[in-house]
Structures are given as C-alpha cells and as structure tokens.
C-alpha positions in Angstrom: 58.4 14.4 -39.2 58.0 15.9 -42.7 54.5 17.1 -41.7 55.9 18.8 -38.5 58.7 20.5 -40.5 56.1 21.7 -43.0 53.9 23.1 -40.3 56.9 25.0 -38.8 57.7 26.4 -42.2 54.1 27.4 -43.1 53.6 29.0 -39.6 56.7 31.1 -40.1 58.3 29.9 -36.9 62.0 30.6 -36.3 64.2 28.2 -34.4 65.9 30.3 -31.7 69.6 29.4 -31.4 70.6 28.3 -27.9 73.6 29.4 -25.9 75.7 27.2 -23.7 75.6 23.5 -24.5 75.1 22.4 -28.1 73.0 19.4 -27.1 69.8 19.2 -25.0 69.5 15.5 -24.5 71.8 12.7 -23.3 71.0 9.0 -23.1 72.8 8.7 -19.7 75.2 6.0 -20.8 78.9 6.2 -20.3 81.9 5.8 -22.6 81.4 5.1 -26.3 77.7 4.2 -25.6 76.9 7.8 -24.6 74.8 9.7 -27.2 74.1 13.4 -27.4 71.4 15.1 -29.4 69.7 18.5 -29.8 66.0 17.4 -29.3 64.6 20.4 -27.5 64.1 23.6 -29.4 62.4 27.0 -29.0 60.3 28.1 -31.9 59.2 31.7 -32.1 56.8 33.7 -34.2 58.4 36.6 -36.1 56.0 39.0 -34.4 57.1 38.0 -31.0 60.7 38.2 -32.1 60.2 41.8 -33.2 58.7 42.7 -29.8 61.7 41.1 -28.0 64.7 41.3 -30.4 67.1 40.4 -27.6 65.3 37.1 -26.6 67.8 34.4 -25.6 67.7 30.7 -24.9 70.2 28.6 -23.0 70.5 25.0 -22.0 71.1 24.6 -18.3 73.0 21.7 -16.7 71.3 18.3 -16.8 70.5 17.0 -13.3 68.0 14.2 -12.8 66.5 14.1 -16.3 68.0 13.1 -19.5 67.0 16.4 -21.0 68.6 19.8 -20.1 66.3 22.4 -18.7 65.9 25.3 -21.1 65.9 28.9 -19.9 64.2 31.4 -22.3 64.6 35.1 -21.3 62.7 37.9 -22.9 64.8 41.0 -22.4 63.3 44.4 -23.0 65.1 47.1 -25.0 68.1 48.1 -22.8 67.6 51.8 -23.8 63.9 51.8 -22.9 63.2 53.2 -19.5 59.4 53.0 -19.4 57.0 55.7 -20.0 58.5 59.2 -20.5 57.9 61.5 -17.5 55.0 63.9 -17.6 56.2 67.3 -18.8 54.0 70.4 -18.4 54.2 72.5 -21.6 54.1 76.3 -21.2 52.5 76.6 -24.6 49.3 75.0 -23.1 48.8 78.0 -20.8 48.7 80.4 -23.8 45.9 78.4 -25.5 42.5 80.1 -25.0 40.7 76.8 -24.1 43.3 75.6 -21.5 41.8 77.0 -18.3 38.3 75.8 -19.2 39.6 72.4 -20.2 41.4 72.0 -16.8 38.3 73.1 -14.9 36.1 70.6 -16.8 38.5 67.7 -16.0 39.0 68.8 -12.4 35.3 69.2 -11.6 34.6 65.5 -12.4 33.5 63.9 -9.1 35.9 61.4 -7.6 35.2 58.9 -4.8 37.5 58.9 -1.8 38.8 61.2 0.9 41.6 63.8 1.2 44.8 62.9 -0.6 43.1 60.1 -2.5 40.8 62.6 -4.2 43.7 64.9 -4.9 45.9 62.1 -6.4 43.0 60.8 -8.6 42.2 64.3 -9.9 45.9 65.0 -10.6 46.1 61.7 -12.5 43.0 62.5 -14.5 44.3 65.9 -15.4 47.6 64.3 -16.5 45.9 61.8 -18.8 43.5 64.4 -20.1 46.3 66.8 -20.9 48.2 64.1 -22.7 45.3 63.5 -25.0 44.4 67.2 -25.3 48.0 68.0 -26.3 47.8 65.4 -29.1 44.4 66.6 -30.3 45.0 70.4 -30.1 48.7 70.7 -30.8 49.7 67.5 -32.5 53.2 67.5 -33.7 54.5 71.0 -33.9 57.4 70.1 -36.3 54.9 68.6 -38.7 52.7 71.7 -38.6 55.8 73.9 -39.1 57.0 71.9 -42.1 53.6 72.0 -43.8 53.2 75.7 -43.2 56.8 76.4 -44.5 55.9 74.5 -47.7 52.6 76.5 -48.0 54.4 79.9 -47.4 57.1 79.0 -50.0 54.4 78.0 -52.5 52.5 81.2 -52.0 55.6 83.3 -52.3 56.4 81.5 -55.6 52.9 82.3 -56.9 53.2 85.9 -55.9 56.6 86.2 -57.6 55.1 84.9 -60.9 51.9 87.0 -60.7 50.6 89.2 -57.9 47.1 88.4 -56.6 45.4 90.1 -53.6 43.9 86.8 -52.4 47.3 85.0 -52.6 48.8 88.0 -50.7 46.1 87.7 -47.9 46.6 83.9 -47.7 50.4 84.4 -47.5 50.0 86.9 -44.6 47.7 84.4 -42.7 50.0 81.5 -43.4 53.1 83.5 -42.3 51.3 84.5 -39.1 50.3 80.9 -38.4 53.9 79.8 -39.1 55.3 82.4 -36.7 52.7 81.2 -34.1 53.7 77.5 -34.4 57.4 78.5 -34.3 56.8 80.4 -31.1 55.1 77.3 -29.7 58.1 75.2 -30.6 60.5 77.7 -29.0 58.4 77.5 -25.8 58.7 73.7 -25.9 62.4 73.8 -26.5 62.9 76.4 -23.7 
C-alpha cells in the first residue's frame, strides 16, 4: 500500500473528489454487519485537470455489484463555443499582395465536380487567409504599441538634440504608425 501511495505522489496524480454518495463499496450485509468504504477513486494528472477544469465524478446507485458504478464527466469550458467564425477583414484588400495571393490559392487544382470543387476551394482560401493574416499582419495592437514606443523614443532624442537621420526615422515611424492605426480602425469598423 505504501508503494502505491508513493507512486501516486511521485506521479503527481490528484484524487478527484466524488459527488453523491460518500462510499463506493458495500459488503451487502444488513444491520450492524453492513460495512461501507470508499475503495474506488479517480486519479487525474494535473495536465488533464488543466484541460478540463470542470471534470466531475459521481458514484451512481449500486445495483447488482457490491461497488457503485462511477461516472466521470469531462465538461468543456461553458463559455467556449468552438472555433471563432471566419471574418473577412477589409484591410486585406488594401494589401498589394492580396489579389495575387488569392489567385495563387484559388488556382490549385481540386478533384471533384461542381459544388464540391467550389466548397473545397473556398475552404482552402479560408485556411490560407487565416495563415496569411497571421504572417503578414500579425497582431495589429502589438505593432501599434511597438511603433508608439519607437515614435516616443525618437521624439525624445530630437528634443534633446536635433539630428536629420533621427528626423527621417521619426517621419517613417510616424507614417507606419498611422498606417497600422488605419488598419486597426478598419478591423474595428
């Protein structure tokens, strides 16, 4: 028993508390000879528990066996509704590579007929746009924050000592910042 308990401890397993009855076993006797015990347990790895934080265990009613059946339910996050819906971003259209990228993905041959081909191509474009958006645009708010820091830093340098190279860099950084803010405005619209 000590070896088993040590193995549980070393493996980092957690005993999941059960709902319902406090005991999982009965000797089936009657009166004062009846004995109850909690023999059946659910042991979970911490990683699994982090994936399913709302996991629950309950002991069901004993029927023909001297052990209660156990029901373990792995509930998903109640606020998760699956994948977010695909949203076309207007800022993509303004990118100079957008049309060429779409043509390249669309022109890949697909096996099938009629609507099957159309559905496959639309799905390929959707997946490709998702990846292209991450690669080309990334996170607009991250770009904006880094550009704001850069502009602020350049303005500080220019306030201390004027330099034509710093001035040019400030103009370029300001233009890029305005460009990314415009993209974010399009997303929010």
